[in-house]
Structure formats: structure tokens, C-alpha cells
VODODO-94712 format. One record per residue (C-alpha): residue number from 1; residue in one letter; x, y, z. Coordinates in Angstrom, 2 decimals, m for minus. Layout:
BEGIN
k|r|X|Y|Z
NUM|A|X|Y|Z
...
//
This chain:
BEGIN
k|r|X|Y|Z
1|M|m14.46|7.17|11.71
2|K|m12.06|8.94|9.37
3|P|m9.07|10.37|11.29
4|T|m8.50|14.09|11.16
5|T|m5.34|15.34|9.47
6|H|m3.92|17.14|12.46
7|S|m2.60|16.13|15.84
8|N|m3.55|17.22|19.32
9|H|m0.20|15.98|20.65
10|D|2.42|18.53|21.64
11|R|5.36|19.30|19.40
12|N|7.89|17.47|21.58
13|T|5.85|14.27|21.49
14|I|5.66|14.43|17.71
15|Q|9.41|14.93|17.44
16|R|10.07|12.03|19.81
17|V|7.88|9.80|17.66
18|V|9.71|10.87|14.50
19|E|13.07|10.18|16.20
20|L|11.94|6.73|17.28
21|T|10.63|6.04|13.77
22|C|14.03|6.99|12.31
23|E|15.79|4.84|14.86
24|R|13.70|1.77|14.14
25|I|13.65|2.00|10.34
26|F|16.69|3.88|9.08
27|S|19.35|2.83|11.59
28|E|20.72|m0.49|10.37
29|N|22.51|m0.95|13.71
30|T|19.19|m1.29|15.54
31|E|18.55|m4.88|16.58
32|R|15.33|m6.34|15.21
33|Q|13.50|m7.52|18.28
34|T|9.95|m7.03|19.39
35|P|9.77|m4.52|22.25
36|N|6.97|m4.52|24.77
37|V|4.48|m1.69|25.13
38|E|5.98|m0.22|28.28
39|T|9.48|m0.24|26.79
40|L|8.31|1.87|23.86
41|R|6.45|4.28|26.14
42|E|9.51|4.56|28.40
43|K|11.67|5.26|25.37
44|L|9.31|7.99|24.22
45|A|9.28|9.44|27.74
46|S|13.07|9.38|27.98
47|K|13.34|11.36|24.77
48|K|11.03|13.97|26.28
49|S|13.60|14.80|28.94
50|A|16.41|15.22|26.40
51|S|17.70|18.76|26.46
52|N|17.99|19.18|22.71
53|T|14.72|18.14|21.09
54|D|15.58|20.00|17.88
55|S|18.75|18.05|17.24
56|T|19.39|17.34|13.58
57|E|21.76|14.47|14.27
58|S|21.46|11.95|11.46
59|F|21.52|8.20|11.79
60|P|24.19|6.06|10.12
61|E|23.50|5.10|6.52
62|K|26.09|2.37|5.97
63|V|27.13|m0.95|7.37
64|E|30.74|m2.04|7.13
65|G|31.52|m3.50|3.73
66|R|28.05|m2.98|2.25
67|R|25.75|m0.06|1.61
68|Y|22.47|0.02|3.51
69|S|20.32|m0.16|0.38
70|T|16.80|1.12|m0.29
71|A|15.67|m2.52|m0.38
72|D|17.15|m2.98|3.12
73|Q|15.30|0.10|4.33
74|L|12.00|m1.13|2.89
75|T|12.47|m4.50|4.60
76|S|13.35|m2.71|7.83
77|S|10.24|m0.54|7.60
78|V|8.00|m3.57|7.11
79|E|9.57|m5.51|9.99
80|S|9.44|m2.52|12.34
81|L|5.81|m1.79|11.56
82|V|4.70|m5.42|11.79
83|D|6.60|m5.79|15.09
84|S|4.89|m2.70|16.51
85|L|1.44|m3.90|15.50
86|H|2.15|m7.27|17.13
87|T|3.41|m5.52|20.25
88|Y|0.22|m3.58|20.76
89|D|m1.99|m6.55|19.84
90|A|m3.29|m4.34|17.06
91|Y|m4.32|m7.33|15.00
92|A|m4.83|m11.01|15.69
93|G|m2.52|m12.22|12.95
94|S|m5.19|m12.82|10.30
95|I|m3.98|m10.54|7.52
96|T|m6.04|m9.17|4.65
97|V|m3.96|m7.61|1.91
98|A|m4.79|m5.73|m1.26
99|I|m2.90|m5.68|m4.52
100|D|m3.20|m2.27|m6.11
101|I|m1.83|m0.72|m9.29
102|T|m1.20|3.02|m9.21
103|R|m0.58|5.13|m12.28
104|L|1.56|8.25|m11.96
105|D|0.26|11.49|m13.42
106|S|2.35|12.15|m16.54
107|D|0.89|15.67|m16.75
108|Y|2.88|16.49|m13.60
109|W|6.07|16.76|m15.67
110|L|4.63|18.49|m18.77
111|E|5.03|22.04|m17.44
112|A|8.70|21.51|m16.72
113|T|9.49|19.80|m20.02
114|T|7.33|21.80|m22.47
115|A|9.06|24.58|m24.38
116|P|8.06|28.18|m23.52
117|G|5.46|29.89|m25.67
118|D|1.81|29.58|m26.50
119|A|0.67|26.21|m25.17
120|S|m1.64|25.83|m28.15
121|E|1.39|25.91|m30.47
122|V|3.34|23.29|m28.55
123|E|2.94|19.72|m29.72
124|V|3.08|17.33|m26.79
125|T|3.81|13.71|m27.61
126|P|1.97|11.37|m25.23
127|T|4.34|9.07|m23.38
128|P|3.55|5.89|m21.47
129|T|2.73|6.64|m17.87
130|P|4.79|4.90|m15.16
131|R|2.88|2.51|m12.93
132|F|3.71|0.60|m9.81
133|A|2.08|m2.33|m8.02
134|T|1.92|m2.77|m4.27
135|I|0.67|m5.33|m1.82
136|T|m0.58|m3.64|1.35
137|T|m2.27|m4.73|4.56
138|V|m5.79|m3.30|4.84
139|N|m7.15|m4.73|8.10
140|T|m4.42|m3.33|10.37
141|P|m4.77|m0.02|12.27
142|V|m2.35|1.56|9.80
143|P|m1.48|0.28|6.31
144|V|1.78|m1.60|5.74
145|V|3.23|m1.71|2.22
146|L|4.74|m5.19|2.22
147|A|6.23|m4.99|m1.28
148|V|6.37|m2.67|m4.28
149|E|7.05|m3.45|m7.93
150|P|7.61|m0.78|m10.61
151|L|5.92|m1.90|m13.81
152|S|7.38|m1.79|m17.29
153|K|6.18|0.98|m19.53
154|P|4.04|m0.34|m22.42
155|G|6.26|m1.26|m25.34
156|D|9.51|m0.84|m23.39
157|E|11.39|m4.06|m24.08
158|T|14.53|m2.87|m22.27
159|Q|13.04|m3.45|m18.83
160|S|13.05|m6.83|m17.15
161|E|10.05|m6.26|m14.87
162|P|7.27|m8.88|m14.69
163|R|5.21|m8.88|m17.89
164|T|1.94|m10.49|m16.85
165|Y|m0.37|m9.78|m13.95
166|A|0.12|m13.38|m12.82
167|E|3.88|m12.76|m12.55
168|I|3.28|m9.47|m10.75
169|A|0.94|m11.19|m8.29
170|R|3.38|m14.04|m7.64
171|T|6.28|m11.64|m7.04
172|L|4.27|m9.48|m4.62
173|I|2.81|m12.42|m2.69
174|E|6.18|m14.14|m2.29
175|Q|7.75|m10.93|m0.97
176|A|4.81|m10.23|1.35
177|E|4.84|m13.71|2.85
178|E|8.41|m13.18|4.01
179|H|6.84|m10.90|6.64
180|V|3.23|m12.00|7.25
181|E|0.90|m14.91|6.64
182|I|m1.76|m13.81|4.18
183|D|m5.31|m14.84|4.97
184|T|m7.31|m13.01|2.30
185|L|m6.17|m11.16|m0.81
186|L|m8.20|m8.44|m2.57
187|A|m7.54|m7.48|m6.19
188|P|m9.06|m5.11|m8.77
189|R|m10.58|m6.04|m12.15
190|A|m7.18|m5.97|m13.85
191|F|m6.41|m9.26|m12.07
192|H|m9.57|m11.01|m13.28
193|A|m7.84|m13.48|m15.57
194|G|m7.52|m17.24|m15.60
195|N|m3.74|m17.31|m15.15
196|V|m3.97|m14.90|m12.19
197|I|m6.71|m16.90|m10.46
198|S|m4.70|m20.06|m11.04
199|E|m1.66|m18.35|m9.50
200|F|m3.67|m17.35|m6.42
201|E|m4.74|m20.98|m6.04
202|R|m1.11|m22.13|m6.29
203|Q|m0.21|m19.64|m3.57
204|H|m2.97|m21.10|m1.32
205|V|m4.57|m17.77|m0.48
206|E|m8.23|m16.86|m0.27
207|Y|m9.02|m14.14|m2.77
208|I|m11.76|m11.74|m3.75
209|I|m11.42|m10.15|m7.19
210|C|m13.78|m7.55|m8.61
211|S|m14.87|m9.23|m11.83
212|R|m15.31|m8.08|m15.38
213|L|m18.94|m8.77|m16.26
214|T|m19.26|m11.00|m19.32
215|T|m22.37|m11.66|m21.40
216|R|m22.96|m14.79|m19.35
217|D|m22.68|m12.78|m16.12
218|R|m25.24|m10.27|m17.35
219|E|m27.63|m13.08|m18.26
220|R|m27.24|m14.47|m14.74
221|I|m27.90|m11.02|m13.25
222|S|m31.06|m10.65|m15.38
223|T|m32.30|m13.93|m13.95
224|V|m31.69|m12.66|m10.42
225|K|m33.55|m9.42|m11.16
226|T|m36.64|m11.29|m12.35
227|R|m36.81|m13.27|m9.11
228|G|m38.66|m11.59|m6.31
229|D|m37.18|m13.73|m3.54
230|A|m33.50|m12.87|m3.97
231|T|m31.27|m9.88|m4.61
232|H|m27.92|m11.68|m4.41
233|A|m26.66|m14.75|m6.22
234|V|m23.68|m17.09|m6.19
235|E|m22.61|m19.54|m8.85
236|R|m20.30|m22.20|m7.45
237|D|m17.50|m24.32|m8.88
238|V|m17.15|m22.43|m12.14
239|D|m14.27|m23.65|m14.29
240|V|m11.31|m21.31|m14.70
241|F|m9.52|m21.73|m18.02
242|V|m5.84|m21.11|m18.76
243|D|m4.86|m21.45|m22.42
244|G|m8.16|m23.18|m23.15
245|T|m7.74|m25.82|m20.45
246|P|m9.61|m25.94|m17.10
247|A|m7.05|m25.15|m14.38
248|C|m9.20|m24.80|m11.26
249|T|m12.68|m23.74|m10.14
250|T|m13.98|m20.61|m8.47
251|N|m17.20|m18.99|m7.28
252|L|m19.01|m16.04|m8.88
253|V|m20.90|m13.67|m6.59
254|Y|m23.34|m10.99|m7.77
255|V|m24.56|m8.22|m5.48
256|P|m26.43|m4.92|m6.06
257|E|m24.36|m1.75|m6.08
258|D|m24.92|0.50|m3.06
259|S|m25.22|3.67|m5.11
260|A|m27.42|2.11|m7.80
261|P|m29.33|m0.95|m6.54
262|E|m30.65|m1.64|m10.03
263|E|m27.05|m2.25|m11.15
264|Y|m24.98|m5.23|m10.09
265|V|m21.31|m5.82|m9.42
266|G|m19.61|m9.19|m9.64
267|F|m16.84|m10.81|m7.62
268|V|m14.68|m13.87|m8.18
269|T|m13.71|m15.72|m5.01
270|N|m12.61|m19.10|m3.73
271|I|m14.25|m18.40|m0.37
272|D|m17.12|m20.77|0.39
273|V|m19.83|m18.12|0.47
274|S|m22.85|m19.13|2.53
275|K|m26.38|m17.76|2.35
276|S|m25.78|m15.70|5.49
277|D|m22.58|m14.33|3.94
278|L|m24.59|m13.19|0.94
279|E|m27.30|m11.59|3.06
280|S|m24.74|m9.78|5.23
281|D|m22.82|m8.48|2.19
282|M|m19.65|m10.12|3.50
283|V|m17.95|m10.20|0.10
284|P|m18.42|m6.55|m0.95
285|E|m17.77|m5.25|2.57
286|T|m14.51|m7.18|2.74
287|Y|m13.55|m5.96|m0.72
288|E|m14.19|m2.33|0.26
289|K|m11.19|m2.54|2.61
290|R|m9.05|m2.35|m0.54
291|W|m9.80|1.37|m0.48
292|N|m7.35|1.73|2.44
293|A|m4.49|0.64|0.19
294|H|m5.69|2.83|m2.67
295|V|m5.73|5.94|m0.45
296|H|m2.30|5.15|1.00
297|N|m0.86|4.72|m2.49
298|R|m1.90|8.26|m3.34
299|L|0.73|9.41|m0.84
300|L|3.33|7.25|m2.56
301|R|2.28|8.61|m5.96
302|T|2.64|12.20|m4.75
303|R|6.06|11.40|m3.28
304|L|7.29|9.77|m6.49
305|Q|6.14|12.69|m8.62
306|T|8.28|15.05|m6.52
307|K|11.37|12.84|m6.66
308|A|12.40|13.40|m10.27
309|V|12.59|16.16|m12.85
310|S|11.06|13.78|m15.39
311|Q|9.33|10.43|m15.17
312|A|12.23|8.83|m17.06
313|E|14.47|9.42|m14.04
314|L|12.46|7.21|m11.70
315|S|14.31|4.07|m10.66
316|R|13.45|1.03|m8.57
317|A|15.23|2.70|m5.65
318|D|12.82|5.64|m5.90
319|Y|9.84|3.32|m5.59
320|E|11.44|1.53|m2.64
321|R|12.18|4.86|m0.92
322|A|8.60|6.02|m1.41
323|A|7.21|2.78|0.03
324|T|9.64|3.03|2.97
325|E|8.58|6.60|3.72
326|G|4.94|5.53|3.49
327|N|5.60|2.80|6.06
328|A|7.54|5.23|8.24
329|Y|4.52|7.54|8.12
330|S|2.26|4.67|9.21
331|L|4.64|3.73|12.03
332|A|4.84|7.32|13.27
333|N|1.06|7.68|13.34
334|H|0.70|4.34|15.11
335|L|3.31|5.24|17.74
336|L|1.74|8.66|18.17
337|R|m1.61|7.11|19.01
338|E|m0.03|4.55|21.32
339|S|2.34|6.99|23.05
340|D|m0.42|7.86|25.48
341|E|m2.26|4.83|26.81
342|H|m5.15|7.06|27.84
343|S|m5.48|8.77|24.48
344|S|m8.46|7.89|22.32
345|A|m7.63|10.45|19.63
346|Q|m7.75|9.28|16.04
347|C|m5.60|12.13|14.75
348|Q|m2.74|11.76|12.35
349|L|0.09|13.90|11.07
350|P|m0.23|15.44|7.62
351|F|2.11|13.58|5.28
352|D|4.04|16.69|4.22
353|Q|4.60|17.70|7.86
354|F|5.88|14.22|8.66
355|L|8.27|14.25|5.68
356|H|9.61|17.64|6.75
357|L|10.36|16.36|10.27
358|L|11.75|13.07|8.96
359|H|14.13|14.70|6.50
360|R|15.25|17.28|9.03
361|K|16.10|14.47|11.43
362|R|17.92|12.36|8.85
363|W|19.76|14.95|6.78
364|G|19.51|18.24|8.65
365|V|17.11|19.72|6.09
366|T|15.58|22.76|7.76
367|T|13.31|24.05|4.99
368|S|9.82|22.85|4.20
369|T|10.87|21.74|0.72
370|V|11.32|18.15|m0.35
371|P|14.99|17.10|m0.09
372|T|16.98|16.94|m3.29
373|R|18.05|13.70|m4.93
374|N|21.59|14.40|m3.64
375|H|20.27|14.16|m0.10
376|E|18.31|11.02|m0.86
377|S|21.23|9.26|m2.49
378|R|23.34|9.56|0.61
//
């Protein structure tokens, strides 16, 4: 059931959750240790009795001799969220993650950068749109962005970001596995390439990739359609080529689309798909969980588009801050649900309301506007 975007919790409870979220993610002096459920509930309860629930006291932003960086904050947000999910037995430890690539909306900045006058007389030169890649848990009660990578703009040789999808995948997986053990990885069509599949095999992860349908795939699908005894098909141990040389093998799975049963969608996977798996639609149903990461990344995209006057101003730190705030939002919603052991509500805070409370707590911002870059650089 899709959670509603409001909360039936009282205002004080919400503020206590935001305070605890700040304390666990943004205070570098907080020891990283897994608390038990009752300890967290007692901490929330103790904050309820505090006389000044509207305090705007900020948490420290530096450690002696070294700045508490945005990378540190992202790591802290991942550890805090993973610890909390472990504490509440929210998942059994078998983690499914999704790699997702999100493109920012370059039109967002056009109004601010276009000269005044008749829009029809203004010539707008298209510019490459910034993109970022994430690896996010999708089978946990709330999503956890384990790593984020800003991607080079097409044709920009000045940036040193990973150039191939295989390099992007390797970077994200290595960062993610510092925090969790990946069981299954889901990836979109952009990652259907021999060098990417070979990289997944080297990383020893199970994967499901939505495939690009080739002429051979369509011939296979036509064969399935002409058979009256089957609607699904799997082709096993298909060679995967890298630079013209077989590098490994994989399985191809073809299933009808839900919205158009006469059309088929293909998947590439190293999972040993059985007949019962095919009949139960295990592969497409598992892959659909990737939507959780896609939806969460919309929040990050919105946040990034409000961080800079122009897309050229976005830095790696901006992407790390956005991912951290996304994780803080997940942690707050998770703690809010768990703050009352008798609550069965599936409500969540609106993202903009959470950001308002978070920024007011951290920097004393009292308006509903997004904090300026001067605030965020502190």
C-alpha cells in the first residue's frame, strides 16, 4: 500500500524525530553503535519532556583538525540508517539494490538564465544535462542511498568521473559493499552491455538487467508466441562478449508485458531461473522493485535543482548533500513509524516539510524557503 504524504503524529513527535535524525547523521561526535529498540523509544520520549521543543540549537559541524565533509555526512547517513533497520529487524540482511541514472531537468535553469524579452526571439543553446548515478536499497522499509556518483557531461574532457557504465557500476558496488552485502542487483537497459555484465560477474553479485531486444531476441519471442503451451521463455548459458571475446555466460528471460500481453520484455540475469520462477513472474516482479529507487531519486533531483543558480555550479559535494538529505528523510520516516510500537500507520512526512524542519534545526532557518548555499557550506 502506498503511504500517504502526511502524518497523523503530533507536532512534538515529528520534531523529536527530526532532532534524533540530526543527532545521528550530522553530529560527528555521535558514537556509531547500534542502539536497541527500547533505547531509541526512550530517547524519543525523553525529548518529549524537554521544555523547549522549538529550539534551533545547531549541531557541531567540525572535528578537531579536519572538516566534517559532505562525504563523511553521506557515510554517516548510510551507517545510521542501516543500523536502525538492523535494530528493528526491518530486513533479514539479504539486500536487493538498484543502480539508477537520473537526469536533471536543464529547463529548470532556462528562465533564470534567458535574457528578458520575447521568448520567441531568444536563441537558447542546448547544453548537456547533468546526470548522476546512485545505488539504492529497494527491499528495505525505506530506501537507503548507499553511494552517489555525478556523471561527466557528454564531451566534457575536463572531468575525471568514470567514463563507462562498467566503471560506474564498479565504483558504486565497491562503495555500497562497504556498508551492506549485496544479494541481488537491478539495473536499467543502459547497463545491458558485455563489459558491464562481465563486471557484475567479477563482483560476484546476482543481477537482473532489463535488456535491449536484438533481432535474435525478437526471433526468439516470435517462436514463443507461436507456441500454445508457453508464454514465457528462458535461454540459458548465452555467451557474453567483451571486445569480440566470450567473457562469461548469462541467461535471457522473456516475459509478456503486463500492460500489453502481446508485447514482450527481456531480462538478462545470472540467476538460475526455474520453471516455477518463470510461471510466478519472479524475474519481472523482482525487477519492479527498482521503481522504489527511481521514485526516491526524484526527491534528490528536485533538491539538486534548487541548490544552484545554474547547472554549472553543481559540485560533487552538492550531490553528496542531496543523497545525505534523502537518507535523513528515510531515517526520519522510519523512526516516525517506529516511535510508537502500537502504530500501524504508513504515513510519511512530505519532503519539503522535512527539509524545513531539518534546516531550522541545523542552521536556525525559520522560513519555508530552501537554505542558501552560504548556509549549506557551513
